[in-house]
FILUM-181617 format. One line per 4 residues: number of its first residue (from 1); their letters; for each residue y, z, x of N, C-alpha, C. Coordinates in steps of 0.2 Angstrom, whole numbers, padded with zeros to 4 digits. Each point is the difference from the previous one (the first is absolute). Example, Ala and Ser with C-alpha at 12.3 -4.5 7.8 and 13.67 -1.06 7.14 Angstrom:
! FILUM-181617
1> AS> -0028/0039/0066/0006/0000/-0004/0006/0000/0004; 0005/-0004/-0002/0006/0001/0004/0005/0003/-0004
***
This chain:
! FILUM-181617
1> MVRT> 0092/-0051/0227/0005/-0005/0003/0006/0000/-0004; 0006/0002/0003/0006/0000/-0003/0004/-0006/0000; 0001/-0004/-0006/0004/-0006/0001/0007/0001/0002; 0003/-0004/0004/0007/0001/0002/0003/-0007/0001
5> VVAG> 0007/0000/0000/0003/-0006/0003/0002/0002/0007; -0001/-0004/0005/0002/0001/0007/0005/-0004/0002; 0005/0003/0004/0006/-0004/0002/0000/0001/0008; 0000/-0006/0004/0001/0000/0007/0007/0001/0002
9> LDGS> 0001/0005/0005/0007/0002/0002/0000/-0001/0007; 0006/-0003/0003/0001/0000/0007/0007/0002/0001; 0004/0002/-0005/0007/0002/0001/0005/-0005/-0001; -0002/-0006/0000/0005/-0006/-0001/0002/0000/-0007
13> HESR> 0006/-0004/-0001/0003/0000/-0007/-0005/-0003/-0005; -0004/-0005/0002/-0005/-0004/-0004/-0005/0005/-0002; -0003/0004/0005/-0005/0005/-0002/0002/0005/-0005; 0007/0002/0001/0003/0005/-0005/0000/-0003/-0007
17> AAAE> 0002/-0006/0000/0000/-0003/-0007/-0007/-0001/-0003; -0005/-0001/0004/-0006/-0001/-0002/-0003/0007/-0003; 0002/0006/0004/-0002/0006/-0002/0003/0002/-0007; 0006/-0002/-0001/0004/0001/-0007/-0004/-0004/-0005
21> WAAR> -0001/-0006/0001/-0004/-0004/-0005/-0007/0003/-0001; -0003/0002/0005/-0007/0003/-0001/0001/0006/-0004; 0005/0004/0000/0001/0006/-0004/0001/-0002/-0007; 0004/-0005/-0001/0001/-0003/-0007/-0007/-0002/-0003
25> EATL> -0004/-0004/0004/-0006/-0002/-0002/-0005/0005/-0001; 0000/0005/0004/-0004/0006/-0001/0001/0004/-0007; 0007/0000/-0001/0002/0003/-0006/-0002/-0004/-0006; 0000/-0006/0000/-0002/-0005/-0006/-0008/0001/-0001
29> RGLP> -0003/0001/0006/-0008/0000/-0001/-0002/0008/-0001; 0004/0005/0001/-0002/0007/-0001/-0004/0002/0005; 0001/-0003/0007/-0004/0002/0005/0004/0003/0006; -0003/0004/0004/0004/0003/0006/0002/-0005/0005
33> LKIV> 0005/0001/0004/0002/-0005/0005/-0002/0004/0007; -0003/-0004/0004/-0001/0002/0007/0004/-0005/0005; 0004/0003/0004/0004/-0003/0005/-0004/0000/0007; -0001/-0006/0002/-0004/0000/0007/0005/-0002/0005
37> HVWE> 0002/0004/0005/0004/-0001/0006/-0004/-0002/0006; -0001/-0006/0002/-0004/-0002/0005/0005/-0001/0006; -0002/0004/0006/0004/-0001/0006/-0005/-0001/0006; 0003/-0005/0004/-0004/-0002/0006/0002/0005/0006
41> PMPE> -0005/0004/0002/0002/0004/0006/0004/-0003/0005; 0005/0003/0003/0004/-0003/0005/-0003/0001/0007; 0000/-0005/0004/-0002/0001/0007/0003/0006/0003; -0003/0004/0004/0003/0006/0003/0006/-0002/0004
45> FLAQ> 0000/-0005/0004/0005/-0002/0004/0007/-0001/-0004; -0001/-0003/-0006/0006/-0001/-0004/0002/0006/-0003; -0005/0004/-0002/0002/0007/-0003/0004/0004/0005; -0001/-0001/0006/0003/0005/0005/0007/-0004/0002
49> AHLL> 0001/-0006/-0002/0006/-0003/0002/0006/0003/-0003; 0006/-0001/0003/0006/0003/-0003/0002/-0003/-0007; -0001/-0007/-0001/0002/-0003/-0006/-0004/0001/-0005; -0007/0002/0001/-0005/0001/-0005/-0003/0006/0001
53> GTET> 0004/0006/-0001/-0003/0006/0002/-0003/0003/-0006; -0003/0006/0001/-0004/0003/-0005/0004/0002/-0007; 0006/0001/0001/0004/0001/-0006/0000/-0006/-0005; 0001/-0006/0003/0000/-0006/-0004/-0006/-0001/-0003
57> EAHW> -0006/0000/0004/-0006/-0001/-0003/-0002/0005/-0005; 0002/0007/0000/-0001/0004/-0005/0004/-0001/-0006; 0006/-0003/0001/0004/-0002/-0006/-0004/-0005/-0004; -0003/-0005/0003/-0003/-0005/-0004/-0007/0002/-0003
61> RERI> -0003/0004/0004/-0007/0003/-0002/0000/0005/-0005; 0005/0004/-0001/0000/0006/-0004/0006/0000/-0005; 0006/-0001/0003/0006/0001/-0005/0001/-0006/-0005; -0001/-0006/0002/0001/-0006/-0005/-0005/0001/-0005
65> PREV> -0007/0000/0001/-0005/0001/-0006/0002/0006/-0004; 0002/0005/0003/0001/0006/-0004/0006/-0001/-0005; 0005/-0003/0003/0006/-0001/-0004/-0001/-0005/-0006; -0004/-0005/0002/-0002/-0005/-0006/-0004/0003/-0005
69> TDGI> -0005/0004/0002/-0004/0003/-0005/0004/0005/-0004; 0004/0004/0003/0004/0005/-0004/0005/-0003/-0005; 0003/-0006/0003/0004/-0004/-0005/-0003/-0002/-0006; -0007/-0003/0001/-0003/-0002/-0006/-0002/0005/-0005
73> RLRH> -0002/0006/0003/-0001/0006/-0004/0006/0002/-0004; 0006/-0001/0003/0006/0002/-0004/0001/-0005/-0006; -0001/-0006/0002/0002/-0006/-0005/-0005/-0001/-0005; -0007/0003/0001/-0005/-0001/-0004/-0003/0007/-0001
77> PGLA> 0003/0004/-0004/-0002/0007/0000/-0007/0001/-0003; -0003/-0004/-0005/-0006/0000/-0003/-0006/-0003/0004; 0002/-0003/0006/-0005/-0003/0004/-0003/0004/0005; -0007/0000/0001/-0003/0003/0005/0000/-0004/0006
81> VTME> 0003/0002/0006/0001/-0004/0006/-0003/0004/0006; -0004/-0004/0004/-0002/0003/0006/0001/-0005/0006; 0000/0003/0006/0002/-0004/0006/-0005/0001/0005; -0003/-0006/0003/-0005/0001/0005/0003/-0004/0006
85> QIPG> -0001/0003/0006/0002/-0004/0006/-0006/-0002/0004; -0001/-0006/0002/-0006/-0002/0003/0002/-0004/0007; -0002/0001/0005/0001/-0004/0006/-0004/-0006/0000; 0003/-0005/0003/-0004/-0007/0001/0004/-0006/-0002
89> RAGE> -0003/-0005/0000/0004/-0007/-0002/0000/0000/-0008; 0005/-0002/-0003/0001/0000/-0007/-0005/-0005/-0003; 0000/-0006/0003/-0005/-0005/-0002/-0007/0002/-0001; -0002/0005/0004/-0007/0002/0000/0000/0007/-0004
93> VLPE> 0005/0004/0000/-0001/0006/-0003/0001/0000/-0008; 0005/-0004/-0002/0002/0000/-0007/-0006/-0003/-0005; -0003/-0005/0002/-0006/-0002/-0004/-0005/0005/-0001; -0002/0004/0005/-0004/0006/0000/0003/0005/-0005
97> AAED> 0006/0002/0001/0003/0006/-0003/0001/-0002/-0008; 0000/-0006/-0001/0001/-0002/-0007/-0007/-0002/-0004; -0005/0001/0004/-0007/-0003/-0002/-0002/0002/-0008; 0002/0006/-0002/-0002/0003/-0006/0006/0000/-0005
101> ADVL> 0006/-0003/0002/0006/0000/-0004/0000/-0005/-0005; 0004/0001/-0006/0001/-0005/-0005/0004/-0006/0003; 0005/0002/0004/0004/-0006/0003/0004/0003/0006; 0001/-0005/0005/0003/0002/0006/0007/-0004/0000
105> VLGS> 0005/0004/0002/0007/-0003/-0001/0003/0000/0007; 0003/-0006/0003/0003/-0001/0006/0007/-0002/-0001; 0004/0000/0006/0006/-0002/0000/0000/-0007/0004; 0005/-0004/-0001/0001/-0006/0004/0007/-0002/0000
109> RALS> 0003/-0002/0006/0007/-0001/0000/0002/-0006/-0004; 0005/0001/-0004/0003/-0006/-0004/0004/-0005/0004; -0001/-0006/-0001/0004/-0005/0003/0007/-0001/-0003; 0004/-0003/0003/0007/-0001/-0003/0000/-0004/-0006
113> GVGG> 0006/0001/-0004/0001/-0004/-0006/-0005/0002/-0005; -0003/-0005/-0003/-0004/0001/-0006/-0008/-0001/0003; -0001/0000/0006/-0006/-0001/0003/-0005/0006/-0001; -0006/-0001/0002/-0005/0005/-0002/-0001/0005/0006
117> FLVG> -0006/0001/0002/-0002/0004/0005/-0001/-0003/0007; 0001/0004/0005/-0002/-0001/0007/-0006/0004/0001; -0006/-0003/-0001/-0006/0004/0000/-0003/-0001/0008; 0000/0006/0003/-0002/0000/0007/-0007/0000/0001
121> SVGH> -0002/0001/0006/-0007/0000/0002/-0004/0006/-0003; 0004/0006/-0001/-0004/0006/-0003/-0001/-0001/-0007; 0005/-0003/-0004/-0001/-0002/-0007/-0005/-0004/-0001; -0001/-0006/0004/-0005/-0005/-0001/-0007/0003/0001
125> AVVA> 0000/0005/0006/-0007/0003/0001/-0002/0004/-0005; 0005/0004/-0003/-0002/0005/-0005/-0002/-0004/-0006; 0004/-0005/-0003/-0002/-0004/-0005/-0007/-0003/0000; -0001/-0003/0006/-0006/-0003/0001/-0007/0004/0001
129> HTEV> 0001/0006/0002/-0005/0005/0001/-0001/0005/-0005; 0004/0001/-0005/0000/0005/-0005/-0003/-0003/-0007; -0005/0003/-0003/-0003/-0003/-0006/0003/0003/-0006; 0004/0005/0000/0004/0003/-0005/0006/-0004/-0001
133> PVVL> 0003/-0001/-0006/0006/-0004/-0001/0006/0003/0005; 0003/-0005/0003/0006/0002/0005/0006/-0002/-0003; 0005/0004/-0001/0007/-0002/-0002/0005/0000/0006; 0003/-0006/0001/0005/0000/0005/0007/0000/-0003
137> VRAG> 0004/0005/0002/0007/0001/-0003/0005/-0001/0006; 0005/-0003/-0002/0005/-0002/0005/0006/0005/0001; 0003/0001/0005/0005/0004/0001/0006/-0001/-0005; 0003/0006/-0002/0005/-0001/-0005/-0002/0000/-0007
141> EQAD> -0007/0000/-0001/-0002/0000/-0007/0002/0006/-0004; 0003/0000/-0006/0002/0005/-0004/-0004/0000/-0007; 0000/0006/-0003/-0003/0001/-0006/0003/-0005/-0005; 0006/-0001/0000/0004/-0004/-0005/-0002/-0007/0001
145> DEHE> -0002/-0002/0006/-0002/-0007/0001/-0006/-0002/-0004; -0004/0004/-0003/-0006/-0001/-0003/0002/-0001/-0008; 0006/0001/-0002/0002/0000/-0007/0005/-0005/-0002; 0000/-0002/-0006/0005/-0004/-0002/0007/0003/0000
149> RDPV> 0006/-0004/0000/0006/0003/0000/0002/0003/-0006; 0005/0005/0000/0001/0003/-0007/0005/-0005/-0004; 0002/0002/-0006/0004/-0005/-0004/0006/-0002/0003; 0003/0003/0004/0006/-0002/0003/-0001/-0003/0007
153> GHPS> -0006/-0001/0002/-0002/-0004/0006/-0001/0005/0006; 0000/0006/0000/-0001/0005/0005/-0007/0001/0002; -0002/0001/0006/-0007/0002/0002/-0001/0007/-0003; -0006/0001/-0003/-0002/0006/-0003/-0007/0001/0000
157> AATR> -0003/0006/0002/-0007/0001/0000/-0002/0003/-0007; 0005/0000/-0005/-0002/0002/-0007/-0002/-0005/-0004; 0001/-0006/0002/-0001/-0006/-0004/-0008/-0002/0000; -0001/-0005/-0003/-0007/-0003/0000/-0002/-0003/0006
161> FRSV> -0006/0001/0002/-0003/-0003/0007/0001/-0008/-0001; 0001/-0003/0006/0000/-0007/0000/-0008/-0002/0000; -0001/-0006/-0001/-0007/-0002/-0001/-0004/0001/0007; -0007/0001/-0001/-0005/-0001/0005/-0002/-0007/0001
165> VAGI> -0001/-0003/0005/-0002/-0007/0001/-0007/0000/0004; -0004/-0004/-0002/-0007/0000/0003/-0001/-0007/0001; -0002/-0002/0006/-0002/-0007/0002/-0008/0000/0001; -0003/-0005/-0004/-0007/0000/0000/-0002/-0007/0001
169> DIKD> -0007/-0001/0003/-0003/-0006/0001/-0006/-0001/-0004; 0000/-0005/-0005/-0006/0000/-0005/-0004/-0006/0001; -0002/-0002/0006/-0004/-0006/0001/-0007/0001/-0004; -0003/-0005/-0002/-0006/0001/-0003/-0006/0002/0004
173> SADS> 0000/0007/0002/-0005/0003/0004/0000/0007/-0001; -0006/0003/0001/-0001/0007/0000/0005/0004/0004; 0001/-0002/0006/0004/0003/0005/0007/0001/-0002; 0003/-0006/-0003/0007/0000/-0002/0000/0005/-0007
177> ADSA> -0005/0000/-0004/0000/0004/-0006/0001/0008/0003; -0004/0001/0005/0000/0007/0002/0007/0002/0003; 0003/-0005/0004/0006/0002/0003/0005/0000/-0005; 0000/-0004/-0005/0005/0001/-0006/-0001/0006/-0003
181> DAVL> -0006/0002/-0002/-0001/0007/-0003/0003/0006/0004; -0001/0000/0006/0002/0005/0005/0008/0001/-0001; 0003/-0006/0001/0007/0000/0000/0003/0002/-0007; -0003/-0003/-0006/0002/0001/-0006/-0001/0008/-0002
185> AFAF> -0006/0003/0002/-0001/0007/-0001/0006/0004/0002; 0002/-0001/0006/0005/0004/0003/0007/-0002/-0003; 0001/-0006/-0001/0007/-0002/-0003/0000/0002/-0008; -0005/0000/-0004/0000/0002/-0006/0002/0008/-0001
189> EEAD> -0004/0004/0005/0001/0007/0000/0007/0002/0002; 0003/-0004/0005/0007/0001/0002/0005/-0001/-0005; -0001/-0006/-0004/0004/-0002/-0005/0000/0005/-0006; -0006/0003/-0002/-0001/0004/-0005/0003/0007/0001
193> RRAA> -0001/0003/0006/0003/0006/0002/0008/0000/0000; 0003/-0006/0001/0007/-0001/0000/0003/-0002/-0006; -0005/-0002/-0005/0003/-0003/-0007/0004/-0006/0002; -0003/-0004/0005/0004/-0006/0002/-0004/-0006/-0002
197> DLEV> 0003/-0006/-0001/-0003/-0006/-0001/-0004/-0002/0006; -0006/-0004/-0001/-0004/-0003/0006/0001/-0007/0000; 0002/-0003/0005/0001/-0007/0001/-0006/-0002/0005; -0004/-0005/-0003/-0006/-0002/0004/0001/-0007/0002
201> VHSW> 0000/-0001/0006/0001/-0007/0003/-0006/-0003/0003; -0002/-0006/-0003/-0005/-0004/0003/0002/-0007/0002; 0000/-0001/0006/0002/-0007/0003/-0006/-0004/0002; 0001/-0006/-0002/-0005/-0005/0001/0003/-0006/0004
205> SPPP> -0004/-0002/0006/0002/-0006/0004/-0005/-0004/0000; 0001/-0007/-0003/-0006/-0004/0000/-0002/-0002/0007; -0006/-0001/0001/-0003/-0002/0007/0004/-0006/0003; 0001/-0001/0006/0004/-0005/0003/-0002/-0007/-0002
209> YSVY> -0007/-0001/0000/-0003/-0007/-0002/0001/-0002/-0007; 0002/0005/-0004/0001/-0002/-0007/0007/0000/-0003; 0005/0001/0005/0007/0000/-0002/0002/-0006/-0003; -0001/-0006/0004/0002/-0006/-0003/-0004/-0003/-0006
213> ALAA> -0006/0002/0000/-0004/-0001/-0006/0003/0003/-0007; 0002/0006/0001/0003/0004/-0005/0006/-0002/-0002; 0004/-0002/0005/0007/-0003/-0002/0000/-0007/-0003; -0006/-0003/0001/0000/-0007/-0003/-0004/0001/-0007
217> DPER> -0002/0006/-0002/-0004/0001/-0006/0003/0006/-0003; 0005/0000/-0004/0003/0005/-0003/-0004/0004/-0005; -0005/-0004/-0003/-0004/0003/-0005/-0005/0005/0003; -0003/-0003/0006/-0004/0004/0004/0003/0007/0003
221> RDGT> 0006/-0001/0002/0004/0005/0003/0001/0006/-0005; 0002/-0003/-0006/0002/0005/-0005/-0007/0004/-0002; -0005/-0004/-0001/-0006/0003/-0001/-0002/0006/0005; 0000/-0002/0006/-0001/0005/0005/0004/0006/-0001
225> ARQQ> 0007/-0001/-0001/0004/0006/-0001/-0002/0004/-0006; -0002/-0003/-0005/-0002/0004/-0006/-0006/0004/0001; -0005/-0003/0004/-0006/0004/0002/0002/0006/0004; 0005/-0001/0005/0002/0006/0004/0003/0005/-0004
229> AARL> 0004/-0002/-0005/0004/0005/-0004/-0005/0003/-0005; -0005/-0003/-0002/-0005/0003/-0005/-0004/0005/0004; -0002/-0002/0007/-0004/0005/0004/0004/0006/0001; 0007/0000/0001/0004/0006/0001/0000/0004/-0006
233> TDVL> 0000/-0003/-0006/0000/0003/-0007/-0007/0004/0000; -0005/-0003/0002/-0007/0003/-0001/0000/0006/0005; 0002/0000/0006/0000/0005/0005/0004/0006/-0002; 0006/-0001/-0004/0004/0005/-0002/-0002/0004/-0006
237> SPWR> -0004/-0004/-0004/-0002/0003/-0007/-0003/0007/0000; -0005/0001/0004/-0003/0007/0000/0005/0005/0003; 0005/-0001/0004/0005/0004/0003/0005/0002/-0006; 0002/-0005/-0004/0004/0001/-0005/-0003/0005/-0005
241> RKFP> -0006/-0001/-0001/-0004/0005/-0005/0000/0007/0003; -0001/0000/0006/0000/0007/0003/0006/0003/0001; 0006/-0003/0000/0006/0002/0001/0005/-0003/-0005; -0001/0002/-0007/0003/-0003/-0005/0008/0001/0000
245> AVEV> 0002/0006/0003/0007/0001/0000/0004/-0004/0005; -0003/-0003/0005/0003/-0004/0005/0002/-0007/-0002; 0006/-0002/0000/0002/-0006/-0002/-0001/-0005/0006; -0004/-0005/-0001/-0002/-0005/0005/0003/-0006/-0001
249> IAHF> 0003/-0003/0006/0003/-0006/0000/-0004/-0004/0005; -0003/-0005/-0002/-0004/-0004/0005/0003/-0006/0002; 0000/-0002/0006/0004/-0006/0003/-0006/-0004/0004; -0001/-0006/-0003/-0004/-0005/0004/0005/-0005/0003
253> RVGS> 0000/0000/0007/0004/-0005/0004/-0003/-0004/0004; 0002/-0006/0001/-0003/-0005/0005/0005/0000/0006; -0004/0001/0006/0004/0000/0006/-0002/0007/0004; 0005/0001/0005/-0001/0006/0004/0000/0007/-0003
257> AADH> -0006/0003/0001/-0001/0007/-0003/0006/0005/0003; 0001/-0001/0006/0004/0005/0004/0007/-0001/-0003; 0002/-0007/-0001/0007/-0001/-0003/0001/0002/-0007; -0005/-0001/-0004/0000/0003/-0007/0000/0007/0000
261> LGAA> -0004/0004/0004/0001/0007/0000/0006/0003/0003; 0003/-0004/0005/0006/0002/0002/0006/0000/-0005; 0000/-0005/-0004/0005/-0001/-0006/-0001/0005/-0005; -0007/0002/-0002/-0001/0005/-0005/0002/0007/0003
265> ALRA> -0001/0001/0007/0002/0007/0003/0007/0002/-0001; 0005/-0005/-0001/0007/0001/-0001/0001/0004/-0006; -0004/0000/-0005/0001/0004/-0006/-0005/0006/-0001; -0003/0001/0005/-0006/0005/0000/0002/0007/0003
269> SLVV> -0004/0005/-0002/0000/0006/0004/-0006/0001/0005; -0005/-0004/-0001/-0006/0000/0005/-0003/-0006/-0001; -0003/-0003/0006/-0004/-0006/0000/-0007/0002/0002; -0005/-0002/-0003/-0007/0001/0002/-0003/-0006/0002
273> VGRR> -0003/0000/0006/-0004/-0006/0002/-0007/0003/0003; -0004/-0004/0002/-0007/0002/0002/-0001/-0003/0007; -0005/0003/0003/-0003/-0002/0007/-0007/0001/0000; -0004/-0005/0003/-0007/0001/0001/-0002/0005/0005
277> IRRH> -0005/0004/-0001/-0002/0005/0005/-0004/-0004/0005; 0002/0000/0007/-0004/-0003/0005/-0002/0006/0005; -0007/0000/0001/-0002/0006/0004/-0003/-0003/0007; 0002/-0006/0002/-0002/-0002/0007/0006/0000/0004
281> ALGT> -0001/-0002/0006/0005/0000/0006/0006/-0003/-0002; 0000/-0005/-0005/0006/-0004/-0002/0003/0003/-0006; 0000/0006/-0001/0002/0003/-0006/0007/0002/-0001; 0004/-0002/0004/0007/0001/-0001/0004/-0005/-0004
285> HIGP> -0004/-0005/-0002/0003/-0006/-0004/0001/0003/-0007; 0006/-0001/-0003/0002/0003/-0007/0001/-0006/-0005; 0000/-0006/0002/0000/-0006/-0004/0008/-0002/0000; 0001/-0007/-0001/0006/-0003/0001/0005/0002/-0006
289> VTHA> -0003/0001/-0006/0005/0002/-0006/0002/0007/0001; -0005/0004/0001/0002/0007/0001/0005/0001/0006; -0001/-0003/0005/0004/0000/0006/0007/-0002/-0002; 0001/-0005/-0003/0006/-0003/-0002/0004/0005/-0005
293> VLHH> -0004/0002/-0005/0003/0005/-0004/0003/0006/0003; -0004/0003/0005/0002/0006/0003/0006/-0001/0004; 0001/-0006/0003/0006/-0001/0004/0006/-0002/-0004; -0001/-0003/-0006/0006/-0002/-0004/0002/0003/-0006
297> APVP> -0005/0004/-0003/0002/0004/-0007/0005/0005/0002; 0005/0001/-0004/0006/0005/0001/-0002/0006/-0004; -0006/0001/-0002/-0002/0006/-0004/-0007/0003/0003; -0002/0006/-0001/-0006/0003/0002/-0006/-0005/-0001
301> VAVV> -0004/-0001/0004/-0006/-0004/-0001/-0007/0004/0001; -0004/-0001/-0005/-0007/0004/0001/-0005/-0005/0001; -0004/0001/0006/-0005/-0004/0002/-0007/0003/-0002; -0004/-0003/-0004/-0006/0003/-0003/-0006/-0004/0003
305> AHD> -0004/0004/0004/-0006/-0003/0003/-0005/-0001/-0005; -0004/-0006/0002/-0006/-0001/-0005/-0005/-0004/0004; -0006/0001/-0002/-0006/-0004/0004/0001/-0007/-0001
***
């Protein structure tokens, strides 16, 4: 089995940005890049129409993926790049095509201003049904966006990487420990290969029935906060030992996890979140925090599946 980074391509600006990000990621990992162009066969009556003739279909099916692949080979001369064309629906084809990959990279349209992604039905379906990590990259993403500004304030891909941000949930249960470890494993590796700081964000919201009680009892509230902070320290300890070169900044916050992750994303090069694997008919649910981060983070977002 050959390990690869897989990028989904449909010819759009966002999928081209994703392919470029995947090329940089493959270089960091020392792995080959496989570009998968998924095309849905056009009904014969449309293919024969004057507006959507065979020349237009051939352009999207052959010329676009070839140009993208050739361009990446030119810009990344040491990278092994292959391209595969597969007919079918992207939401069904890509999870299977990336089954043995280290990571799958997709594009999502950027919202206006400082907003995040417009994650469509295909993106949601792929994220929800792919068990390897999936990275969503927005249109317009450039290499220098991942790096700090140079000494005079100009964008530069030669400066230090901006931090990697990981959002974890560490409730006192085995399931939450497993989910935190899955996210932390991916995040620490990404920070390590980038020589970047890792910011770990754990947010805690008190149960609704205890809000008034905690507000009326500051000592109890502070004690609960100390317990959560200590739990975060315990969870991070083995990962700090495993990755001693990674500078870890732990954030314990009270309130909305999505809001706190969104704020941390403004200074990040990559945000890492988790989602629970669901293998039943209702398996397209990716969780409210991950859903919010996907739609609002202005940087690439990695979604790590866990049991």
